[in-house]
N, C-alpha and C positions, 0 to 999 in steps of 0.2 A: 684542180683538186676539189675548188669550192662548190663548184657545179653538181661534182660527182657525190657531195655532201647535201645539196638541196636533193638529189635525184634519190639518194635511200633516206630518205625521211627525216634528216638530220635538222633538213631547216625548210619548212615547207611553208606554203604561202602564211597559213595562219600557225607559226611554227612557234609563237612566243604564247599560242596560250589567249589569248585576247583580240577583243575583235575591232577590225579596220574600221574604214570610214561604212556608211550603213547602206545598204543596197536599198536606194529610196525607192516606193512606186505603190499602185494599190494593193489591200488589203485580198489575196483573192482566196475564197473561201474553198471552192473545188482543191487547189492546188494543197490546200492544208489539209482538207478531208482524206485526200487518196495518201497524202504523205502519213497520216495518222494512222489508214489500214493498213498501209505497209509495216509500221511500227509495231503492230498487232501480230501481223502475219513472222514477222525477222522473229518474235517473240515466240512466239507456238516454235516457232524451229529450233530456237535454243533451247528449248525443253520445258518450256513451263507446261505443268500439268493441264491435259484436257479437260479436266474436270471443272478446271478453274477458270477457262477462257471466258467464259460468257460474264465471269464477274470481272474480269481483267478489262475485257470489251466495253461496257458498261462503264466503269472508272472514267474509260481513256472518252469515250465520246459523250460523257455527261461534263466533262472539264472541258471539253473544245476549244472555249476562250482565250485558255491559257496557252495557246499554242499560235505561231507567226513563223511567215516563210519568207515573209518581206516588213519590211517596216514602213509604215503607213502615217496615218493621224493619231493614232493613240496618245492619250493623254500619259503624266509622269505617272510612275508609281508613286502609290499612297505610301509613303517612308519620309524618315526625317530628311530635309534637302542638305545640301551639302554647303557650307558656311564657312569659306576662310578667312583665317586671321592674317593679316600682315604683320611685320616686325616694327616698330615705332618708330625709325628713320626709313622705313617705306616711302619712295615715291614714284608717280606713274612712269610706266614706260611705253614709248611706243618706239615700234622698230623702224629702220631706215628702210626705201622701198625698195623690194628684190625684184630683178630680173628673170622673167621664166619665158621656157621657148613656149612654140607656138603650142605643142601639145598640150606644157603643162598647165597654159593661160586656157587653152579649150574645156581642159577637165575640170579646172577650177571653178568656171564660168559654170558650165552643165550642172556640176555637182552640188554647189553651194544654191542654187538656185531649188532645186528639189529639195534640201535641207531649207531651204526659208518658206516654201509652199508648204511644210509639214509643221512648220514651228517650232524648228530646233536650231533655227539660229534666225537672229532678225538682223539688218540692217540697221547701223549704229555710226556712220561718219562722225557724229559730236563727240566720238569714246574718248577719255585721256588717257586710254592701255588701247596696246594694240602689240599682236606678238606675229611674228611671222609663218603664213603658211607654206608649208612645205612639203609639195607633190613628190612622194617616193615612188619608185617605180617598182610593181609586182616583180616578186621573182619569177624568172623564166619568159617573162612578156614585154614587148617593147613600146604597145600601146597603153596600157593601162595603169593606173597610177593607185594610189591610197593615201587619203589627207591627213597628213601628219601638223603638227604644229611645235615651233620651235618654245616651247614655255619655261625655258632656263633661265632669263632674267627675273621672271615671276616666281619660280620655286624656291631663289636666293634670298627673296624678299618676303616668304613663305614661313609662318611656325608649323612645324610637322605638329601633325596629331597623333596618340600614341594608342595607336590600335595594335589589339594582340592576332600575330600573322600565326597560323597553326605550325608545329613539328611535325614533317610531313612521317618522319621514321617513327613518331608515337604515335600518331593518331591514326595511321593504317592498323595498327595492332588490333583499334578496335572495331575492325572487322572479323576477326578469329569465330569461324563457326557458323559463317554467315552462307545458307544455302541459294538466297535469291537478293542478285542484285542488279541496280540499275544507274545509268549512268545520262544525265542532263547538263545543256549549256544555255546559259542565259542569253536570249535571242537579242545581240547588240548591248552586252551588256551595262554599259558605261551610258549611254543613249535614252536607257529607259531611267536612269535615277534623275530627280531634280535638281538644279541649283538654284541655290537661293538670290532671292532678286537682288541683294545688296551688291553681291557676291558677280552678279554674271559678267557685269562692264570689266572686272579685270582681267577675264580670261578670253577677252573679243579676237579676233582673226585680222589678218589683214593681207588682203591679195591686190591684187593689180588692180582692180577693179574697183574698191572700197573695204570698208570696217564691216566686220559682223561679228555681234554678240550672240553666245551660245546661252540657252536658256537649262541645257542638260551638261549633267557633271562630264567635263573635257578629260580627254585619253591623252594622258603624257605630264598634267601636274602630279606636283611632288604627292598630293595626299590620295590622288583617285582611286587607284588601288588597296590603301588603307581604308576610303571610306565605305569602299563597297564590301572589304569583307566582314567590318563592323556591320553594315547595312544588314549583309544577310544573316549574320550571328543573331540579332534584332527580332529579323522576319521568323525565323525559324527555331531560335531560342531553343524550348526541352529538347527539341529533337537533335541538336547538334553532338556528336560525337555518341551517340547512341542508335540512331538510324539514317544518319546522314554525317556525311562529309560536305566542306567546301571549303575551294580555295579560288580566290575571286569568284569568276563565273562559272568555274565546274564542280558540277556537283556531283556526290556517289551516296544513292540509295542503298539500304542493304537493310535485312532481315536474318533469322536465323529458322524461320519457317515459309512457305510459299503463303498462307491463313496470314499471319500476321506480316508479310510483305505488302497485302493489299490493302490490309490498315492503312499500313504508314503510307503507302502509294495515293491512297485519297486523302488522309492528313494532310499531306506536301501538297496536293494539286491546290485543296481549300485554303491554304496560306499564299498561296500563290494567286488565285482571284485575289482574298481580302485584300490584297498588296497590290492588283494590277500588276504583276509580274509576268513576263511573256516568255516561253521557251522556246528555241530555235528547233523545229520540229525536223528539219534536217539534220542536225549533229545530234542528235540526241539517241540515246539507247534504253528501250521499253524495260526489258527482261534479260540479262545474261547472267553464265555461274560466274564470269572473270571476265571486269571491265579493264580498259587501259586509263588511267589516270595519272596525270604530272608524268607523264614517260614513263610509268610501270603497270606492269599487270596486276592486277591483284585482285585476291578471293579469298574465300575463306580460310584457306591452309596457310598462304605466306605472300610474299610478295618475288617480283621477279621484273627484271628490265625488260620494256616492248623489246623482242628480238630483232626487228627489222631494223632502230636503233643498234644494236651490238653489232648486228649484220653491215649494216652500212662501215661504222668506225671498222672493222677487220678488214675490207676490201679496199682500207684508202692504202694508195701507194704513200712512196718516202717521201715525206716533206721535201719541196725545195726551198721553200724560203721562211723567215721567221716565223712570218705572222698565217702560213700556213701550219705551223707547227705550234705556234701559240695556240690557234682553234684545235687542234686534235689535243691538247694536254687539257682545255677545257672543255669539253665534251666527254671526255674520257674519266674527267673528275665524277661526272655525275655519276657512274656506276663503282667507284669507290666501296663503298661500303658491303658492297657484294663481292669482293674482288679478293681475294686472301694474299695478307702480303704485298699489298698496292704499292707503299710509301717505299719501297726497297726497289722493286721493280719498275718503275716511274721513276725513280729517281737519277738516272742516266739522261733520259731524253731531259729531264727537268733543268739538270748540269748543261746539256748542249743549248738548252735555250739561253740561259743564264750565258753562259760563253760567247755565242753571238752576238747577245743585246747587250755587251756590255759597253757602255757610252755611247748606246743610242737611245732611243725613246721608246718606252715599251707599249704604246698605243698602239692598237691593231695597223693604223692606214701609215704608222711608219715603219712597223715590222715586215710590209709584205717587199719592201725594197733591200731587206738586208737578206741575203744569198746564204741558204747552208750547204756546206759539203759535210759527207757521212763517210767516215773510216770506218771497215773492216766490222772494227770489233761495234760501233756505234749502230751498225745497221743492221748485226746480230740480235744488238738487247731493242730496237726496236720491232724486230720481229717476235722476240721473246714475248713482249709486252704484249703485242697482236694476240698472241695465244692466252696471256691470263685474260683479257677481254672476253676471248671465247669459254672461256672458264666458269665467267660468271654465274651464281647457284642461286637457287629461290634462297629467299630472307622467309623463316619462321615464324610464326607469332608465339611471341612465350606463353608457356600456361604458368598459370600459379603453381599445378600441382606437380611441373616438371623441378627437376634438379639442375641447377645453371651452373655451367663449368666455365671459369676463364682461362684462359690459355696464351703466353705471353712470350715473349720469345725478343730477344736483341742482339744484337752484333757491334761491330767496332764502329758502324754504319751507321746502325737503322734501327728500328724495331717493327715489333707487330703483335696486335691483339687480334684471337678470335675468343667470340662470346658463341655458345652452342649450350642446349638443354637437352637434358635424356628423360625423357618420361618416364620409363621404369629400370630406375637405377638398381644396380644388382652390386653390392657392398663386395662379396666374392669376386668377382671380374675385375681384371685391370682397367684404370681409364681408358685408356685406347684403345677396348676393346667392346665399350660399352656404344650403344645406338646415339649415336649423337644429329642432330638438326641445327645447324646453322642460325645466330639469330643476326648478328652483324660480326663485320669485323673493319680493323682499323688501322695505319699504320702508319711510318714516316721514315724521316732520315734528319739521325744526330745534324745541326748545325753548330756554325761559329764554337762558343766556348765548351756547348753539349760535346764536342768531340773530343776533349780534355779530359771526361769525367773518366772516374773510376769502375772498375767492371759492375763493382756492386749498384753503383747509383743508376748505369746504364740497363741492370737488369729489372730495378727497381722504380723505373720510372714508366713504362708502359701501364704496371700494377697501379701506381696513383694515378695516370693520366685516365684508365678505364675508370677505377671510382669518379674520376670527377666528372667524366663527360657524358658516362653513362649511367648512371645512378638511376635512371627509370627504369631499369636492365634490373641491376642490383640490388638495390633498395627494396628487398622480397621481407615478408615474417618466416620463411624457412631461411633465410642467407642464401649463400650459393659457397662454391667450392675454387679456391686458386691452386693453380699446379703449375711449378716451377720448378728446372734442375740447379738452381744455385742456393747452394744448405745453407749461406748466409744467410738468403731473403727469411728463412725462416726464423732467425733468431731476432730480425728485423719485426717484422708485422704478424708470427706469432699474438693472435690473442688473447693466449691462456699464461703468457709469460711478461715479466715485467721489463721493461727498455731498457738493455744493457748497457753500461758503461762506453760500449766500443761506439754505438749509434750515435752521432755527433752531427749537428748543426744540419743540413739540408735532409738530412734521412730523418733525423728526430722530426723537423714539421712535417715532412713529408708523412709518416706514420700515423701525426695528427691528424688527419686528412682518411683515415681507414678507421676511427675510434667511433662513428656513429654504424658501421655497415657488422652486419652478424657474417661471419665469413669461417671457415675451415682453409687453413694453408697447409699443401701437400710436396714433400719434395719427391721428383720423380728421378730415378738414376737416371745419369747421362746412357746406359748400357738398355734403357726403355725407347728413348730417344721418341717420348710421346709428342714432342713438337713436330717432329717429320713425320709422325703418322697419321696426324691431326691435320696437316698442309696436303697431303696425299690424297685424301678425300678430296679433294675437289681441285688437286692441280699436280703438275711435278713441279716440285721447287729445284732452281738451279743452285748450285751453292755458293757459297759468295766467297771469293778469295780471298786468304789469310795473310795479316798484314804486320810488318814488325814495329812497332811502337818505340819509339827510347823518350825517356823524359825530356832533354834539352837538347839543344844543339846551339851552341853561342859560338859564331864567328869573331877572330878578332883581326881588326885593321890593321894592315902593313905598316903605318906609318906611327912606330910605338913612340919617338922622342916627342915631346912639344907637351904646353901646357892644357890639361884636361880641365883646369879648373877657370882658367884664363885665357882663351884660344887667340883673343885678338890681342892682347900682349906678349903673344909668342913672338920669339925672332923669327921663327924657321914659319911664319903666317904669310902665306901669299897672297894680297890683296888680290881678284878676280880685276882683269883687265878687258878693256875692247876687243883686244888680240886675241884673246884665250876664246874670248865668246865667239869671236867668228871664227878658229878655226874649229870648236867643236858642232857649231851651227851647221857647219859644210859636212860635219863626217854624219851629221842624221838629218840632213833635209831631205833626204829621200823617204822617211819617214813622217813628215809631216803632212799633213792629212789638211789641217786649215785653211782657210785663207788666208793670206799673209802679204809683203810688199818684200820688197826691199830697196835700200837705200845706200847708199856706198858700198854694197854687200853685206850689210849686214841684216837680218832678215826680222822685220816686225810682225806681229801678230795684232791685228786692231791696233795701229799704233803703239804697241809694248815690245822691247825688247824681250824676243823667242829665248829658253833658255830649257834646252833639251831635257826631258827628264830621265834619260841615260843617264847624265853627266852628275854622279850623285857627289862628287867628292867637289865641283865648280858649286852645287846648288847649296851645299852645307856651307862654303864659303860667304855667299849670299846672307846663308839665316846666320851665322855668325855676325855678318857685319849690322845686319839689321837689327839684333838682340843685346848682344854685348857692348862694352865701352861706354860711351855718351848716350847711349840708345837706354842704359839703367835698367836691361832686362823687364823691361815692360811686359806686358801681357799679350795675349796670344790676337787678338783683337786690333792690337793696334800694329802690330808687324803684318798682318794681314792687310791691313789699310798702307801701309806706306810701300808694302812689295805691290801691291794688286794695281799700284798705281804705275807703277814703272816698269813691271815684268810679265810676262807670260806664260807662267807656270802653269804646268796640268797638275791637277790634286793640291793646290796650294794651301787650303786649309787642312789636310790632311800631314802634308809635311809640315806645316810651322806647329801641329800640336805633338807631332812626334819628336823634334826638334826639343821643343819648349818643357815636354815631358822628362828630358833626358839632361836638360840643362843642372849642371849640378849645384849652383850657384841660387838657381833657385827655388832647388827645394830649401833652401835655410831660409827662406823669405816668404814662401806662397804655404798656403794651407792653412788652417784651423791651429789651435794649440792644441788639440787632440784631436786622436784617430778613433772614432769609436770602435771598440772590437767585440765580439760576437760573446755571447755569454760563454762561460768556460763550463765545461761538464759537471752538474751536481754531485757533491761527493756524495755518494748512499750511508746513510746514516739509519741502520735498519732498528738500532737499541738503544733503551735509555743508559746514560753514565757511560756511554762512549767518547763521545767527544764533550771538552770540557773548554769552555772559554774564557779567556781573564781577561782583565784590562782595568787601569787605572782612568779612574773619574775625578780631574779637577773640580773643586768650587771654587768660586768666586772667590776676592779676598774679605769682601766685606759679612763673608760668612764665619768670621772668625778664624783664629789659629786653627784647626780641624781644615784642611784644605781636601785631603787628599782618601777616596774611597774605592777599596780593591773590590770588582764585581767579578764573581764565578757566573755562568750560565750555562747551564747541558744545552747542547746543539735541538737534541732534537723535540725534549719536553718543553723547553723553556724554563726549567725550575732554576734558581738562583739566590745567590745568598752576597749579603753585604757588609763589608766589614772596614769599618771607619778606621783611620790614622790615628795614633794618639798626636795628641797636639803640638804644632809646629814642628811634625817630623814630614821627613820627604820620602816617597815612593820607594824603597828598597826589597832589595830580595827576600831576605828575611822575612819579611810580611806577608809574601807572595807561600814562599817554601810554608810556612806555619800556616797559610790558609788552605795548602795543598793538602797536609795531612791532617787536618781536620775533618776536610771532606771526605779524604780516604778513610779516617777511622768510621765515620756516621754509615758512606754509602758505598766503598768501595773504591777502588783505583781506577781512574778513567783510562782507556786504551791510550789515548790522546788527548793532549791539552795544545792550545795553540793561541798566541796570543803576540803583541808588536814587537818592535828588535828593540825596545827601549835596554836602558842597563839594568832595570829592576828587573827583566825578567830573564836575558841575553848575558849571563855572566856564569863565574866555575860556582854556585853554589846550588842555579837551578840545575845545571850540567849532573852533579853531583847526583843530585834528587832526580833526576831522571835514569840516570844507570841504577841506582839504589831502588827503583819504583821498579823499574826494568816499564817506563814508559816510553811514549813519545812526543816528544814536543816539537811542535811544528812554529813555525814566526811565517807572519804574514809580510807581505814586500812593503819597503818603505812609502811611507806617503801613498798608502793605499788603502784606505780603512774598511771601503766599501767588501775588500773581501774579508775582513773580521766582522762584517756587518751585524751580524745577530747582536753581539756584546754592544756594539754601536748604538744599534736600538733600542737597546733596554737603557743606554744610558740617555737617550733622551728622556723614556717615560720615566724613571728616576728623576732627572731634574724637573719634570710636570710635577709627578706627585709631590715632589716636595716643598714648591711653590706653591700647591695649591693646600696643601696643608698649614702651611704657615701662615696663609692668609685665612683660612677658616679659623682655627686656633687661635689665631692673634698673638703668633710668639715671635720674639726677637729673631733676626735669622740667624745668628752666631747659636742659637740652641737647635740645631738643624739634625744634629748627628745625635740626639737624643728620639728623633723620629725614626730612623732606621730602622729600626724592629717592626713599626707599623707600615711605611713602604713597601720592606722584603713581605710581609704577610699581603698585605693588597696588589704585588704583583703576584706574588704566585698561588691568591684563591680568588683570582680576578679568571673566568673563563675567555678562551681566548680562539676565535674563529679559525683560525689556522690549524687547531687543535680537535678540532669539531666541536666547539662549543664548551669542551671539559678543561676544567682549573690545570695548571702545571703542577702544583701538589696532588692530586688523584691521580693524576698519571705515574708521577715520578717515585710516589711514596705508596699508594695504593691507597690513602687515608680519604675520608670526605672531607671536601670544605666546608665551613660553619657557614652557614646560611648568614646573609650582611644582616639580613631582619630580625632573625633571631636575637633582641640582647632586649627586651624586656624579661625582668627576675618576678616571676609570680612565688611569693613567698608560700605561700597557706595552701600550695599545690600538693597535694598526696600522690606521689608517684611512687608504686611498689616496686619494693626489690625483684632488679633480676636475679633469676637461678643461672649459670653457666653449667653448662654440660659439657665436662672436659672431654667424653669420647668423640664431641661432634666439632670438637678442634681441629681436627684435621681435615676433613671433608670441609669446614668452613676456611681454613687457608688456602685446599686445593683449589674451592670455587674462587677467591681472591685472585690467586697466581692465574687462573683459566682469564678472569675478565681482563687485569692486567695486559693479559698477552693479546686478548681481542682489541682492547684501545689502542695498547700499541702497532697492531697491525693497522689499523685504519687511519693511525693519524700518520705513521709512514707513508702510506697510500694517499691519503689528502694533501701530504705534504710535497709526493715524488709528481702529483698532477698538476700542483699548482706550479713546480718551479718548470714543467715540462711546457704547461701553458703560456708563461711569462717567457721562456726560452722561444719560444713560436712566435710571439709576439713583437721581440726586440731582436732588429738585425743589427748586423755590422758589418766592416771590412774587415777581413780574414789576414793574419798579418804575411807579407808576400817577402819577408824575410826568414834566415836561417843563420846555424852557427855556421862563424865566419863571413857572415856578409858584413856590408858596413851600414852604418844606419846614423840618423841626424836625432837627437835628444829635444824636445823641449822646453823653451827656457818656463814654461809653465811651473816645472817642479820646483819647487820652493826650494831646494841645494843648487841651481842652477839660478840666482836673482841675477839684477841688471837693470840696467837705464833702456829708455824709450829707443836709443839709439842702436841697440845691439840686436843682432839677429835674433826672431826667432827661436829656428832648431838650429841646435848649436854641434859639432862635431867634427867629421865623421868619430865613431865608435865602433868596436871589433864585438860584434857579438861572439860571448864567447861558450854559451851554455844558455840551453833553454829548459826553464820550470814551470809548473802547472801555472802558474798565475804570473808569471813575471821572467825577465832575459836578464843576464846575467851580461854587462858589455864592458869594454877596457880602453881607457883613456890612452891616446895614442902618444901623449906627452911621456906621462910617468907610468903606465903601466898598472894602475890603480882601475880593478873593479869594482861597480856599482849594479847592484842591482835596482830597474826599473821595470815598470808594468809594460804591456804591449801597447796601451795608451797614446803613451808618451812615447812613444817610438816610430820612426819612419826610413823607409828602405832609401839609402842613398846607393849605395854599388854593391855588386857580388864581389865575391869572394876573389876577382882576378882583379881588385884595384890596387895599383901602383903606391903603392904609400912613399910617394918620395920628399925631397926636400921643402917643396914647394906646399905640399899637404900638412905636412906636421906644422910649417910657418903659419898657414893656414888657420891650423885649428888654432894655435897659440896667438893668434889676432883676435880671437871672437868673446875674451871675457870669459873664459870657462873657469869656476871656482877648482882652484888647485888647494890640496891640503898645506896647513901651515906644519913642517917640521920640528921647526926651533926658532926662538925670536934671540940674537946674537950680537944685539947691540943697538944703543939710540943714540938719538941728538936732536939739538934744535936746527934745524935748517936754515942757516946761514943767510939763504933769499929768500924766503917767507916769514920765516920768524914759527914757522910752526912746529908741534913736537912729532917728532919722526921712529918706527921703531925697523930695525935690517932685521928682515925676515929671509929664514929658510926653508922653502919650497919642498915638498915632499915630492920625490922622484926627477929633481932636478940638480944641476951641479952646482957647485957654489959660486960660479960663476954670477948665476946666475940668482943669487941673491939679488934684493929690492928693498928701498928705503919705502915704507909705508906708513900713513897716518894715523896717529898714534889713536885718534876718536873712531877710525874704523874698525882695528883691529879688536881695541875693546869691547864694541858695537859684534864683531862676530867669534874670537876667540877670547872671552874675558879670562879664561882660567887660566889659559898659557899666558897673557899677560902680565897676570897677577904673581903666579910664579916666578916668573922672570924677573919681576919689580921687587918679590921678597930675596931673592936669590943675588941681586945684582947689591942690593946693601947703600943706595944710593937714596937718601930722601928727598932729594928733589921727585925722583921720577915716581916714589911710593906716591907722594902729594898727586902726582898727575894722574895716579891711578884710583883717587880714591874717592 
């Protein structure tokens, strides 16, 4: 098969496009002149205008010195020499002597002697550096070699240069409209460029007869190709990408007219002469209407792959080993941009290669030893893919005046993209009836987690990928059109509509990638089937088989009894034994391929006891012994270190990782205190006075008897009011209710008000007010102040302004409440960046803010009286309403953009649990205080309800429910968890805080002489009552202790509690 690839021009003598060793000899002027004449004759035969032939001939002959047929004693090119930069820890490398066959030794002797004769290398046996010469037999020849050098040790110590390599897809579009083209090959390119004298010794070559140091740039160095490319860009400068394309030593010259072509050709030859660069007269083409460049045929209208290469691939037989299949896939990948739906077509072959190479080294020399057997279905897939190769089409050059269309398709297993252009778009003609020209096509398969994406994610992915990778085609002044058959995508990507609430997480971040594009997205009805029509223009698409998918499949172990928490302490746990290992080994020894030995009938692999991978139960028990008990549930690396020292277990790391991730006790001990969750969907607040936030701000005791301020803030406009409480008063619901009524009579009733769950907000009075005013009172989860963050941010600003004014005005801190009107005015009259540089007062009330510098009184100023025209009042009010509406719309838009940007920048872990699952609760929550020896994650708790910002979880002991934010919860087990007595006892032993139902007695402990209270716990039976220290209970539930002491009429207890 490989020989057939070589014969079919897939692998030729110079198939890599780079020069091998130079053919050394004298420069024969007659041979060059004869070849130049042949070039001129070929140009005339290719259609060069006869009237201009004399000019072409004169130009070529005038620059006869730039042509070479053989490499002679020419000096190096007059360009910047290549200088290598080594890493700081680099040390000289000298290879070991190599043995060469007689044929290789004769070749090296004669060839190096000729190189030395013309000054291309010099003998240098004192060199501190030496890399091995490697003669490689030329393809198809038995006694002809090319010289290569193993520079890998030097390359590892080299700091690579950062040169720009042209993107072939992009630069070939520069040829659009060209009528005259030429192709040139730099004569033995690398041997023309000088090598800096300080770098020459580093690239010394060691043969069996000596060490030789090159004076020119060596082929095989890590920077050789990059240096050659950058040198060509320096030499031809302004011609690059205007009339010249260069890819290493392959050069294409082009011009829109024949007259300009002659000018460009003369300029090209002049640059070569100035730099002393030479062209290969036998590998150049002086004129053609289309040239073969980098394996593709390029002309003024488009790009098509070389038919000889395509034909060679089409005639390949079915691969017999993985090496042949790998070579075929790599060769076919070169055509992927011009094969419609390439990704899904090649997927069965790629999966076949991955299947046969599982467990093998994927390098080619190893792959050729892996046999491939094909089923009938796989053979059909191979033949179908060969038909796809035959359908590779010409890729047109993009036209700035044409309409670009992006068509995408996705299925359960893969996706595809087609980008076309229509030169004369007719809006009255359906999309699939327009005259399309193919620009590029892409495709691929969904892999790994992508296979679990939802339908809308799979449909969106090719659109986002195209806008990411094909920016050079889609970033256009006229924009482009997107066509899809999924109606929901219109709501996601439509540029004229705001992002809807259902667009969450990943889709929202993807939407941000399209913001910089100008495009129109159109929905095509499924009955039109525009994708099938687009594909049928270039091939006959085979329908992909439909798959039935289920959300999840759970399997249950047949071993229902036993401990899931402490399996090692289970009475039914069977310890692994030598006899059991011997039995399972004998059962699976026929499947063992690794080298092994038997000692007393027991199989060892590399001196370690072999455990068959099929025996999952035995393996699980070995992992239990290595992880539980006195091993103290240490981490994965500790387990791996213990196990791999004694046992030969295939994929040990994967088994250990999976085991530790499912260990229920480890979930209590490991992981951070919080789990960062993705940002929730921002609430849409389009109008002022729609959502009002409330909170009590507590001042320090040093600020006098007035300790609290009620803060009210409008969410959209940031307008606030500050209400101080009367001295020595605590936050009450009556103050909050009165403040709400005052706000209502001035500005109207907000549709929603939000507060924390303090008793001053969550009580019967506020509930009655909500019912009477027909409002909605929303409470934020406990201990999650960021959910009510807009008012929390205002509290910080209030404290900052109060401190600043107290210092500025030199007032006593106890007089801070007199400054509240000034603080409120400062906050409401200050322009805010997030509000577009407008002050909250101006947005909320429509009144202009007084300028802060207009504080100078001019008593002598004569300001004329202003006459009010009552007929203009209505017009002025209407203008004011319009202005307010415009400002509100602008503020809402800027706020939403800011939220979307912050959401796209902040990432987190999605909650992997749902209602009825069991979770652990982080002790970082202040409701779960505990000592250092208590576990970090307590529980499990059962999830009973999912709320927008939190979850309701139920205590397994007393059934009490708590509202907890998702960042404080960790998945423990799904709803199938068996809540056994062991699990309940496990929960009770973790120090979980229980509610105090009542205090039923007190005493002085006769053993410790400490004062104790008998506590009845919420949800527990009377037998569970316990004696607790008085000091602890006074700290945790002081109110209940005081009430019990007052009701007991015990004077000594009252003294203890004082």
